[in-house]
N, C-alpha and C positions, 0 to 999 in steps of 0.2 A: 361827621361819622360816615363811614363807608356804606353806601346804599345799593351798590351793585356788586354782584357775586358771579363768578364764572363757574357754572356746573359742567358736568360731562356732556350735557346736551345743548348748552348754550348759556348766554349771559341773561341774568334776571335782575330786576330792580325791585327793591322793597321800600319800606317807609319807616321812619323813626316813630316810635311809640313809647314815650316816656323814657325809661331806662333801657329800652330794647330797640332793636331793629327787627321788624316783622316782614317776612316774605310769605305770601299766601297764595294758595292755588297753584303750587309748583307741580307739574305733572311728573309722576315717577314711572308711569307705564303708559302705553298707547291706549286711546279710548276703546273700551271693550264692546264695541258695537260693529255692525256690518259683518265682515268676514271673521272678526275676532270675537263675535258673540259666543258666550259659553266656552271660550278658550282660555288657556292659561295666559297670564299677563305676559306681554312682550315689551321690549324696551321702547321708550317714547322716541319718536323721530327728533333729530336735532333741528335747531332753528337758527336763522341768521338774525343779526341785530340784537336788540335788548327786549326781552319779554317783560311786560309789566306784571308784577306779582304783588299788588297792593290790595287786592280784594280776594275774598274766599272764592275758590273754584266750585264747579258743579258738584252737587251731592248725588249719591247713588239713588236710583229709583226706590221709593219706599212709601208706605201708607203713613197717614198722620196718626199720632197716638189717639186713642179714644178719649172722649170727654169723661170725667174732668181732668184726667191725667195730663192732657195736652196743655192745661194751664200751669202745671207744675214742672213739666220737662220741656224746655224750649226745643223746637225742632225746626231749625232753619232749612229751607228748601231753595237751592240754587239750580236753575235749569241748565242743561247742556250735557254733552256726551263725554267731556274730559273728566270723568268722575274719579279716576285713579290719580288723585292729587294729594298733596300734603302741605302743611304750614310749618314754618320755622320761626321761632323767636330766639334771638341771640343778643347777649350784651354788647358784642362787638365782633363783626365778621373778621376783623384783623387779629383777634385774639388767637391763642394757641393752646390746645390741650384741655379744653373745657369738657366737663362731664355732660353727657347727653341723656335726655329722658324722652322716650318715644311713647306717646299715649295712644292706646287703642280704645276707641269709644265703645260704650255699651248700647243696648237697645234690642236685646233678645234676638240678635242676628237679623232683624228685619227693619230696625229703626236706627237713628243716630247719624252723626257725622262729626268730623273734626272741627266744624265751624260753630259748635255749641258755645254760646257766650261764656259759660263758666269755665271753658277750657282755654281761655286766653292765657298765653304763656308769659305775659309781662313780668309777673312776680317771680317766676323761676329765673328768667333772664336777669332780673334785678339782683338775684342772689347767686349769680354765676353759673347757671345751668342753661344749656341750649335745649329748648323744649320743641318737640316735633309732634304734631297731631296729624293723623292720617285718615283718609277715607278708604273703604274697601267695599267690594260688592256685597249686597245684602239679599236675603230672601231667595227667590228663584234664581236670580243671576249668580248669586254667590254660593248657594248651598244645595240647590236641587241636584239629586243624584241620578245621572244617566247611566245606562248600561251599554252605550255604543262605543266605548273605548276612549271617550274624552276624559279630561281631568275632573276628578272630584274635588270638593273643598276649594273651589276657586277663590272664595273669600279669604281663606287661610293662605293660599298662594299669593294673593295680592299683598297680604301682610308681610310675607317673606320678601316679595319684590320691593316693598317700601323699605324694609330693613337693609336690603342690598343697596338700595339707593343711598341710605344713610351711610353705610360703610364706604361707598365710593365718593360721596360728595360732602359729608358733614364737616370735614376739615376746612373747606372753603368758608364755613360759617363760624369758625373758631372752635369747633367740637373735635373731640378725640374719638375716632372710630373704634378704639379699643376700650372705651369707657362708656358703653351704651347700656342703659337700663330700659327694659320694656315694662310698661305698666298699663293696666286696664281695669275697668269696673264692670261688673255684671257680665254680659256677653264678652266684653273686652277682657275681663279677668279669665273667663273660660278660654278665650283666645290665647292669653298669656300661657296658661297651663298646656294648651294644645301645642304651642310653639316650643315649650320646654320639652315636650315628648316627641317632637318631629325631627328626624335626622337631618332634613334639608335646612332646618333653621339653626343647626348647631354652629357655634362660633360667631353668630351675629349679635350676641349680647352677653353681658357678664353678670347682670343683676336683673331681678324681676320683681314686680309688685302685682299681687292679685287681690283686688278689692271686691268683695261681695260676689265671688265666683271662684270655683275650684276646678278640679279635674274630673268631675263625675258625670258631666252632661255631654253626651255625644250619641248619635243614633247608630244602631247597627245598620249594615248595608241593606239587610232585608226590609227593615222598617222604612228606610229612606226610599227604597224602590216602590214600596206601597204608596208613599206620599206622592212620588212622581206620577204614578198611575192615577191617583185620585185627581191630581191637578189636570192632567191631560183629559181625563173623563169629564171634568167640570167644564173645561173649555171646548170640548168636542173636537179635539185635534189629536193626531197621532203623537205618541210619546217619542218624538225625535227633536233634535236640536233645531233642525230646519223649520219644523212646524211651529215650535214654541217661539222661535225668533221672529216668526211672521205675525204673532199676536201683538197688537198694540200694547205698549207698556202699561197704560192705565188699566186695560182689561186684565193683563197678567197680574198686576199688583192687587186688583180687586179679587181675583180668584184666589190668590195667595192668602189674602186677608180672610176670605170666606172659609178656607180650610182651617186656618188658625181659630176662627170663631167656632167652627163645628167641633174641633177637638176640645175646646175649652168648655163648651156647653153640653156636649154629648160625649163624654169621655169613655167610650166603649173599648175595653181592652182588646176585644176580638178584632176591632178595626184599627186601633191606634197603637197597640202594643205598649212600649215603654213611654210613648208620648202621653199616655193616659195620666201618668204622674209627672213626667218631665215637663209637660206643658208647652214645649217649643217644637213646632212642626218643622221649622227650618233651622238647622244648626250643623256643626261639624259632623261628618260621617266617618265611621271607622271603615275605611276602604282598603286597609292593608298596605297602602302605598304612601299617600300624602300623610294620612293619620293612621299609623300602623295598628294602634290599639287604643283602648280607653286611656286618656291621659294619666289618670291617677295610677293605673296599672303600670305604665311605663315609668312614671316618676318613682313609684315604690321600688321598682326594679333598678333604679339608679340613673335614669335618663337625666342628663345635664346636672349631675349632682354637685358640680363645682360652682354652679350659679348661686349667688346669694339671693335670698327670697324674703320678701315682706308680704305677709298675708293677713287678712282680717275681714271683719264683717261689722254690720250695724246691729244694734240690740233689737230693733223692731222692724227688720227688713220688710216683712210681708204686710205691714200696715199700709204701704203705698198701694197695694193691690186690693185691699179690702175696706179701707176707711173712706177715701174720697168718693167712691161710688156707692157707699152705703151698704155694701154686702155684709160688713161686719155685724150689722144688726139683724140680718136675715138668717144668720147661722144659729140653729138651735142645738140642743144636746145630741139629737140623733145625727145631724149632719157632722157635728164635731167628731162623734164616735166613728162614723163612716170614714171620714178623712184619715183619722189616726189608724184605723184598721188597714187602710190602703197603704199607709207608710210602713206597716209591718212592725209596729211597736206595741207593747202591752198597754191597752187602752186605759184601763182603770189606773194603772200606776202612773202613766203620763199625766192624766187629768189631775190626779192627786198631787203630783210633784209640781206642776205648773200653778195649780190653784193655791198651793202653800205659800207661794211668793205674793200672790194677789188674790186674797180670798173673795173679793167682790167682783172679780173678772167675769164677764159674760162668756158664753160659749164662743162667740166670735173673737173676743179678745184672747181667749186661750188658744184658739186656732192660729191667731197671728204668732203667738209665741212658739207653738209647736211647728208650724210651717216654716218659720224663720230658721229654727234649728235644723229641720229636715233638709231644706233646700240650700241654706247658706252656711250657718255656723258649723254644723257637724262636718260637712265636706271640707271646710277650711281647717278644722281641727285635724281631720284625717290627712290633709295635705301637709300640715305642719308636723304631724307625727311621722309621716313618711320621710320627711326631710331632716328630722331631729338628729340623725346620726350621719348626715351627709357631710362631705368636706366643706361645702358652702354653708354659711350660717343662715338660719331661718329665724325670723322675728314675727311675733303675732301681736295684733292690736284689736280693740273693739271700740267703735264709735258709739257713744251712748247718750249724747246730748239730745234731750227731747224737744222737738219742735212744739211751739205753742199753738200751731194751726189745727183747725178742726177740733177745737175745744181741748187741745192737748192730746187727742187720741192718735195723732199721726206718729208721735214718739220719734225715736231715732230710726226713721224709715229708710228704705232703699233709696240710694242716690243723694240723700241729704248731705253726706260728707263731702261731696265733690267740691263745692265752693270753698270749703274749709281747706282742703288739700291744695287747691290752686290759688288760695288767698284772693278769691274773687267774690266776696260777699256782696259787693255793690253791683254785680252784673245782673243783666236781664234774667228774670225767671227765678231768682233766689227768694225774694220776699214771699211769693205765694206758697212756697214750701217751708221756708225757715222763719217767716215772720219778719217784722220790721227791725228787730233788735238782736239779731244773731250775734253771739259774742266774738268780737274780733280777737280777743286774747286766745280763744281756742283755735281760730284759724292760724294765728301766729305760731302756736305750738305744733299743730299738725303739719303745716307747710314746712316749718323748720325741720321736723323729723324726716319728711320725705326728701328735702334737700340734702340732709346729712347722709341719708341712706344712699342716694344717688352718687354723692361725692366720695363717701368713705366706706360704704357697706355696713355702717352701724347707725341706726336711727336714734340711739340714745337710751336703750333699755336692754336687759339681758336677753340673750338668744334663747329660743324655745328649746326646752328639753322635757323629757318625761322621767320622773313623775312631777317635777315642780310646775311645769306648764305656765311660765310667766306670760301675762298678757297686759299690754299697755292699754289702759282705759283713757279715752278722750271724751270727756263729758263734764258734767257738774263736778265729778271727781276725775282729776287727771293724775293718775298714779299707776304703778305696776300692781296688778292684782294676780295672785297665784291661783290658777285653775278656777276661773269664774263659774259659778253654778255647777259644781261637780256632780251633784245628784241628777240634775237634768241631763248633763252630758252623758253620764253612764247609762241612761235609759236607752241610748241609741247604739250601744255596743253590739256589734253583730249585724246591724242594719246596713244594707248596701255593701 
């Protein structure tokens, strides 16, 4: 099997991995340090000879996940400056015209990498898809908003640069540059919807998958400027690129982490504006150029309406953030009511509607249900509604298989579906979240649906429309469900 490939920048060598050939740590842009710090990505310099690409490349500077989430979400750290790299799994580099899936990792725009074990692309390659996972700049380097004329949303520009690399090079790996699907989970899904709304990303993909993230989360330029000022103040340096670039990266990441912690524990609207509910201090910024508007606004207006879309969420997303750390048991009725009031919904009606499903639910468990709908499910529904009359078809799913971990209270939490989609249930980090006996038949079904969507644009169930609202359930029940939990969904009409 061919293990060497000639890219536009030079020849690389990969390694056979079961039914795939894997090429890892391929640079798609120059290292964003030194004179290129806080700059838009630029092409990687070409090289002579054969570059070894059998190991994952450096990961972007980032903090570790807080305990105990760090035990549930593997977070590889590879040191080095060549952080703008990607990984490719292909069934055969000498093939021709294979569909391509480009995976954009999650991590709240401050964590994650393309080297997470669950993202191994062997199963996609086995089934005839070229799988690409990418790294992009995170946190301060990727999303801090400067006012000195430099580029905003550098993390999104990195993603565009990676897609341009795919367009220019993927044929050498057997892929078809005209059959590219972008996909992501959490912040990766928010990136997907951002790319759908960005003029400079137009034409780089024809299908998209948004898992557990839609187009409702981006900061106004004014709020992003506040964040930049808070960071410079905390570090005791001027708010300039030169001054921040001189701060050692560990100190910069620590200050970034401190701001995120402050926003989470002291959510003062006068200080944090939309971050008070949004919860993410570093994320895409509506700068009027790279990101012209809130993604859902542009998508509703018809941006990239020809692109086929698969969108969905997990039933108990917010359990990941409230169960492992024990916060679920600290939430009382007053805190529940305060949170719901902040969401802008009728408090008594919401409590009654969610308690009707589970009469024995504690206030913390009701908050998981409501927060899941507010942050994940309802935005996904709004995204599907916006696309229901588009030329491109839209499909919706819900992952509902409940993990047995934490006494069963983890449910179908955020990120649990990843190993099912990638068919990597045996990979590192799956058992702590999914338990020792996650159902392989469910991974078979989900993975096959994603492969079908990438290859044909049809995952195997009816396209979303209103009022039927068909949603494919993946769980103990694997079937099409029309308009799941309509009474709860309707409570959020007019919100956001």
